[in-house]
C-alpha positions in Angstrom: -18.5 -6.9 8.7 -21.5 -4.9 8.7 -24.5 -5.7 10.1 -27.3 -4.6 9.5 -30.0 -4.1 7.1 -28.9 -2.8 4.2 -30.3 -2.6 -0.1 -27.9 -3.8 -2.4 -27.5 -4.1 -5.9 -26.0 -7.1 -8.5 -25.0 -6.1 -11.7 -25.1 -9.0 -13.9 -24.4 -8.9 -17.7 -28.1 -9.2 -19.1 -30.6 -8.5 -15.1 -30.2 -6.4 -12.5 -32.6 -6.6 -9.7 -32.5 -5.3 -6.1 -32.1 -7.5 -3.1 -32.1 -7.0 0.7 -29.4 -8.4 2.8 -29.5 -9.5 6.2 -27.6 -9.4 9.5 -24.9 -12.2 7.9 -24.3 -11.4 4.0 -25.6 -9.5 1.3 -28.9 -11.2 1.0 -31.0 -13.8 -2.2 -28.2 -16.3 -3.8 -28.1 -14.6 -7.3 -26.4 -16.5 -9.2 -23.4 -14.3 -11.2 -24.0 -14.5 -14.9 -20.0 -15.3 -16.8 -18.6 -11.3 -17.2 -17.1 -10.2 -20.7 -13.7 -8.0 -19.7 -11.4 -6.5 -21.5 -8.5 -7.8 -22.5 -5.9 -5.8 -20.8 -2.0 -7.0 -21.3 0.0 -8.0 -17.9 2.4 -5.6 -16.6 3.1 -6.2 -13.3 4.9 -3.8 -12.1 7.1 -3.6 -8.4 8.3 -6.5 -6.2 7.5 -10.1 -5.1 4.6 -10.1 -2.6 5.4 -13.5 -1.0 2.6 -14.8 0.4 4.7 -17.5 2.3 5.5 -14.7 4.3 2.1 -13.3 4.7 1.2 -16.7 5.5 3.6 -17.1 8.5 2.1 -13.3 9.7 -1.3 -14.7 9.5 -0.2 -17.3 11.8 2.2 -15.1 14.3 -1.4 -13.5 15.2 -3.6 -16.6 15.5 -0.5 -18.4 17.6 -1.4 -15.1 20.4 -5.4 -16.8 20.3 -7.9 -14.6 20.4 -7.5 -11.0 20.3 -10.4 -9.9 21.4 -10.6 -6.5 22.9 -9.2 -6.3 26.9 -7.9 -9.4 26.3 -4.3 -10.5 27.0 -3.5 -12.1 23.3 -4.9 -8.2 22.2 -2.2 -6.4 24.0 0.5 -9.2 23.1 -0.4 -9.4 19.5 -0.6 -5.4 19.6 2.9 -5.4 21.1 4.2 -7.9 17.8 2.5 -5.4 15.0 4.3 -2.8 16.3 7.8 -4.2 16.9 7.0 -5.4 13.0 6.6 -3.0 11.1 9.2 -1.0 13.6 11.7 -3.4 12.1 10.8 -2.7 8.6 11.3 1.1 9.1 8.1 2.4 9.8 8.1 5.3 12.0 4.4 4.0 14.4 2.6 5.5 16.8 -0.1 3.9 19.1 -3.6 6.0 19.2 -5.0 4.6 22.5 -8.2 5.3 23.9 -11.5 3.9 25.9 -14.8 3.2 23.6 -17.8 1.7 25.0 -19.2 -1.1 23.2 -22.4 -2.2 22.8 -23.7 -3.5 26.0 -21.4 -0.4 28.0 -17.9 -2.5 28.0 -15.3 0.0 27.9 -12.8 -0.9 25.4 -8.8 -0.5 25.4 -8.8 0.4 21.9 -5.7 0.7 20.0 -5.4 1.8 16.4 -1.4 1.2 15.5 -0.4 3.8 12.7 2.9 2.6 10.6 5.1 5.2 8.5 7.0 3.8 5.6 9.0 7.4 4.5 7.1 9.8 6.8 9.6 12.5 5.8 7.0 13.1 2.2 4.3 14.6 1.7 2.3 12.0 -1.2 0.9 9.8 0.8 -1.0 6.5 0.4 -3.4 5.2 3.1 -3.9 1.1 3.3 -5.2 -0.3 6.5 -7.3 -2.9 8.6 -8.5 -4.1 11.4 -6.3 -5.9 14.0 -9.0 -7.1 16.8 -11.5 -10.4 16.6 -14.6 -11.0 16.5 -15.5 -12.4 20.6 -18.4 -14.2 19.3 -19.2 -17.3 16.9 -22.4 -15.8 16.7 -22.9 -17.1 13.2 -21.7 -20.7 14.1 -23.6 -23.9 12.4 -23.8 -25.0 15.8 -25.5 -22.7 18.2 -23.1 -24.5 21.4 -20.7 -21.7 20.1 -22.2 -18.6 19.8 -20.0 -17.0 22.3 -17.2 -18.3 22.0 -14.3 -16.1 20.8 -12.4 -16.6 17.2 -9.5 -17.4 16.2 -10.1 -15.3 13.3 -7.4 -15.9 10.8 -9.3 -14.6 7.8 -11.1 -11.6 9.8 -8.4 -9.6 11.1 -5.0 -11.4 10.6 -4.7 -11.8 7.1 -5.7 -7.7 6.6 -2.5 -7.1 8.5 -0.5 -10.2 7.5 -0.6 -8.3 4.1 0.5 -4.9 5.0 3.1 -6.4 7.3 5.0 -7.7 4.0 3.8 -5.4 2.1 6.6 -3.4 4.8 9.1 -5.4 4.9 9.3 -5.8 1.2 8.9 -1.6 0.7 11.8 -1.4 3.2 13.2 -4.3 1.8 13.4 -2.7 -2.5 13.7 1.2 -1.5 12.4 2.1 -4.7 9.3 3.6 -3.5 9.1 7.1 -3.9 5.7 8.2 -2.3 4.4 7.0 1.5 2.5 4.8 2.5 1.0 5.1 5.5 -0.8 1.8 7.6 -3.3 1.9 9.7 -4.4 -1.1 12.1 -7.9 0.0 13.7 -9.2 -1.8 16.6 -12.7 -2.2 18.3 -13.8 -3.4 14.8 -15.8 -6.7 15.7 -17.1 -5.5 19.1 -20.1 -5.2 17.2 -24.0 -6.5 18.5 -24.0 -10.0 18.3 -26.8 -11.7 16.4 -28.3 -13.0 19.9 -28.4 -9.9 21.8 -31.9 -8.5 23.1 -30.2 -4.9 21.5 -31.2 -3.4 17.8 -28.6 -3.7 15.7 -28.1 0.2 14.3 -25.2 -0.5 12.7 -23.4 2.0 15.4 -21.4 -0.5 17.4 -19.6 -1.4 14.4 -15.6 0.1 13.1 -15.3 2.0 16.7 -11.7 2.1 16.1 -11.9 3.5 13.0 -14.7 6.0 13.7 -12.3 7.5 16.4 -9.8 7.5 14.3 -11.2 8.9 12.2 -12.3 12.2 14.0 -9.0 12.6 15.9 -6.2 12.2 13.0 -3.9 15.1 13.0 -4.7 17.9 10.7 -3.6 18.4 7.4 -3.2 14.8 6.8 -4.1 14.5 3.2 -3.5 10.8 1.9 -4.3 10.3 -1.9 -6.9 7.1 -0.5 -7.2 4.9 1.1 -7.8 1.1 0.8 -8.7 -1.2 3.6 -7.9 -5.1 3.2 -10.8 -7.3 5.0 -10.3 -10.7 5.1 -8.8 -10.9 1.9 -7.0 -14.7 2.6 -10.1 -16.7 2.5 -10.2 -20.0 0.2 -12.4 -19.4 -2.8 -12.4 -16.1 -1.9 -13.2 -13.6 -5.2 -13.4 -9.9 -4.6 -16.3 -8.1 -6.0 -16.7 -4.4 -6.2 -18.3 -3.1 -2.7 -21.2 -0.8 -3.5 -20.5 1.9 -0.9 -16.3 2.0 -2.3 -18.3 2.5 -5.8 -20.0 4.9 -3.8 -17.3 7.5 -2.4 -14.1 6.4 -4.6 -15.6 5.4 -8.0 -12.4 6.1 -9.3 -10.3 4.8 -7.0 -12.4 1.2 -7.4 -11.0 1.1 -11.3 -7.6 1.9 -10.6 -7.6 -0.2 -7.6 -9.0 -3.1 -10.3 -7.1 -2.2 -13.1 -4.2 -2.4 -11.2 -5.6 -6.6 -10.2 -5.2 -7.1 -14.5 -2.4 -5.8 -15.0 -0.3 -7.8 -12.0 -1.9 -10.6 -13.2 -5.3 -11.6 -10.9 -8.1 -10.1 -12.9 -9.8 -13.6 -11.8 -9.8 -13.0 -8.2 -10.8 -9.3 -8.7 -13.8 -9.7 -10.9 -15.3 -6.9 -12.5 -19.3 -7.5 -11.3 -20.7 -6.0 -8.1 -21.1 -6.9 -4.9 -23.0 -5.9 -1.6 -22.8 -2.2 -0.1 -20.3 -2.9 3.7 -20.7 -0.9 6.7 -17.3 -1.8 7.7 -14.2 0.8 8.1 -13.9 2.4 5.7 -17.4 4.2 6.3 -16.0 6.9 8.2 -13.3 7.2 6.6 -14.9 8.4 4.3 -17.5 10.4 6.5 -15.3 11.6 9.3 -11.8 12.0 7.9 -12.3 12.4 3.7 -10.5 9.8 2.2 -11.5 8.6 -0.7 -11.0 4.7 0.5 -12.4 1.5 -1.0 -12.9 -2.0 1.0 -11.0 -5.1 -1.2 -13.5 -7.3 0.8 -15.0 -10.8 -0.6 -18.5 -11.1 -1.9 -19.5 -15.2 -1.9 -23.0 -15.5 -3.7 -23.5 -19.1 -3.4 -22.5 -19.6 -0.1 -25.4 -20.4 1.9 -23.7 -19.7 5.2 -23.2 -15.8 5.0 -22.2 -14.0 2.1 -18.9 -13.5 4.0 -18.1 -16.7 3.5 -18.6 -20.0 5.2 -15.8 -19.1 7.6 -17.2 -15.9 8.7 -18.0 -15.1 12.4 -17.2 -18.8 12.7 -15.1 -21.0 14.9 -13.5 -22.1 11.5 -12.5 -19.0 11.0 -8.4 -20.3 11.4 -5.6 -21.2 9.4 -6.6 -24.5 7.9 -8.8 -22.0 5.8 -6.6 -19.5 5.0 -5.6 -20.0 0.9 -1.7 -18.3 0.0 -2.8 -17.4 -3.4 -5.7 -14.9 -2.3 -3.7 -13.5 0.1 -0.7 -13.4 -3.0 -3.2 -11.8 -5.1 -4.6 -9.1 -3.1 -0.5 -8.3 -1.8 0.3 -8.5 -5.0 -2.6 -6.0 -6.4 -1.4 -3.4 -3.8 2.2 -3.9 -4.9 0.8 -3.3 -8.4 -1.5 -0.2 -7.1 2.0 1.7 -5.0 4.5 1.2 -7.9 1.3 2.7 -10.2 1.8 6.1 -9.0 
């Protein structure tokens, strides 16, 4: 996620500063002061999100091995995702496209679109990328920089949360709005740090770029929520700056829902960084106001995306069911508060 030099704003209670972010994170490590948050009554609505189930969905994707573009594991995992959504009563379509990677590689992309109650006109978009990074180019050991990662968090966790939500909606059958689950492909073939090619940011989120420019006419959900790296240990989800620029009301809605569901500690009302991610083309091309739920680790030296980001340590040992639960229950809260 996403990977060109950017300027970010970090808001503190008594101090505001500007820092510059570089590939591998949000920039300098600024100590975050405790936030003061208004007391809100916890009032959960909707079914209980099952973190054990979401964890199992994460594991199932990792069981295919790395799911990098054009690999056997990639294609087998795609079939599994499609079958899971179908099993939960969704109408599923696959958007195939030949996309071009930063290095000229032709990427056989498959965006997977699953719709809960497709007959309804009032709709919410949930999305995540499902492909895995082909290079561990942020690994502390340079000998690993050309090895593919397992991508338990940076891919599998977001799809797992969506699958669990689809399972619950099919079981509960009480939500009277439509939900579209889109699994974006070709997100993580972006320019590696070791490449002799300038990273202009355009090599990332290729599947989302394609989808946003080729969606059916008239598709207009109320808003979208992107789930990226939503299962990591110690994760907290600060308010991403591009989300606040494109869809500030949706940011408020989601963070308010987190507090109502009892997970406000995972969603501090504090500014994070500005991230180039799948929500950018969805906003720019599809004009769907979409926000990014993505972690921010202000004190992590390895990366502000967390210590496992684009390393071989992005595996099941570093997935936390508590994080999956916090994000999944928050999204359930959002849907059932509509």
